[in-house]
C-alpha positions, -999 to 999 in steps of 0.1 A, spaced: -41 168 8 -13 165 -18 19 149 -3 52 166 -8 72 148 -34 105 166 -28 121 137 -9 106 110 -32 123 94 -62 105 95 -95 97 60 -107 113 69 -140 147 75 -122 148 41 -104 178 20 -111 176 -9 -87 160 -40 -102 141 -50 -70 127 -15 -67 118 -13 -103 99 -46 -100 80 -32 -70 72 0 -90 59 -22 -119 38 -42 -95 23 -10 -80 16 5 -114 0 -27 -127 -21 -30 -96 -34 6 -100 -40 5 -137 -60 -28 -134 -89 -7 -119 -113 5 -145 -114 40 -129 -77 45 -136 -72 57 -172 -35 62 -170 -7 68 -145 7 103 -152 36 100 -128 48 79 -100 72 84 -71 89 60 -47 83 72 -12 97 42 7 109 7 1 125 -21 19 136 -45 -8 108 -70 -17 92 -66 17 73 -35 10 72 -4 -12 51 27 -8 45 47 -39 26 79 -47 9 81 -81 -8 108 -100 -34 94 -123 -59 105 -148 -92 92 -134 -117 77 -158 -146 84 -135 -158 115 -116 -151 115 -79 -119 94 -82 -89 110 -65 -61 119 -89 -33 113 -63 -31 80 -45 -7 60 -24 -1 24 -34 15 -2 -10 29 -34 -25 53 -61 -15 51 -92 6 15 -85 16 -18 -77 -2 -15 -47 -25 -37 -17 -17 -43 19 -28 -51 46 -3 -64 81 -6 -41 109 6 -67 126 29 -52 112 61 -18 104 48 5 134 41 36 112 39 46 75 34 47 66 71 11 78 75 1 60 43 17 28 57 -1 34 90 -35 37 71 -26 5 52 -20 -14 85 -53 0 100 -74 -10 69 -58 -44 66 -63 -50 103 -101 -45 97 -100 -74 73 -81 -96 99 -106 -86 126 -136 -94 105 -123 -128 95 -114 -137 131 -149 -126 141 -165 -146 113 -180 -115 97 -183 -105 61 -153 -89 44 -174 -76 16 -172 -39 25 -136 -40 37 -104 -33 18 -100 -62 -6 -75 -90 1 -72 -115 -27 -72 -146 -6 -99 -168 9 -109 -152 43 -97 -180 65 -82 -179 100 -49 -191 86 -48 -162 61 -59 -138 88 -31 -150 111 -5 -147 83 -16 -112 74 -17 -102 111 20 -112 115 30 -92 84 10 -62 97 27 -64 131 61 -65 114 52 -35 92 38 -15 122 69 -23 144 97 -18 118 84 8 94 57 28 111 70 28 147 106 25 135 116 -1 161 151 -15 155 155 -51 143 165 -76 170 145 -59 198 116 -82 199 
């Protein structure tokens, strides 16, 4: 599934310094993987200052079987890339991000291995799991479920 880019802003058209910094962080994250030869184009789908940015990238894969269109979530939490199969738009991509990161939280809390779970670049401790869990709850409430601020 290829998401519709009509309501997204090309990364090349960004003018806000905070958003440009998020886009650079997302691009650098993606191009650090050996399977990503180059980013062909990128689009800002959603952002909320430094808190979170959701980008869609079209890449030239270096390996067979790698998707050429990926979501990347960056910000005040662990960065992640996500395939577009279950995410036709940024909100669905963010929902997938929360779901995948929650698997890491659950594994850490259960004392299980995180080896086959989405990578999170911190030591898998209960303290880190709790910190990530709070961020995920915030993302779920404010950006996925669109609950207004101040209604906790």
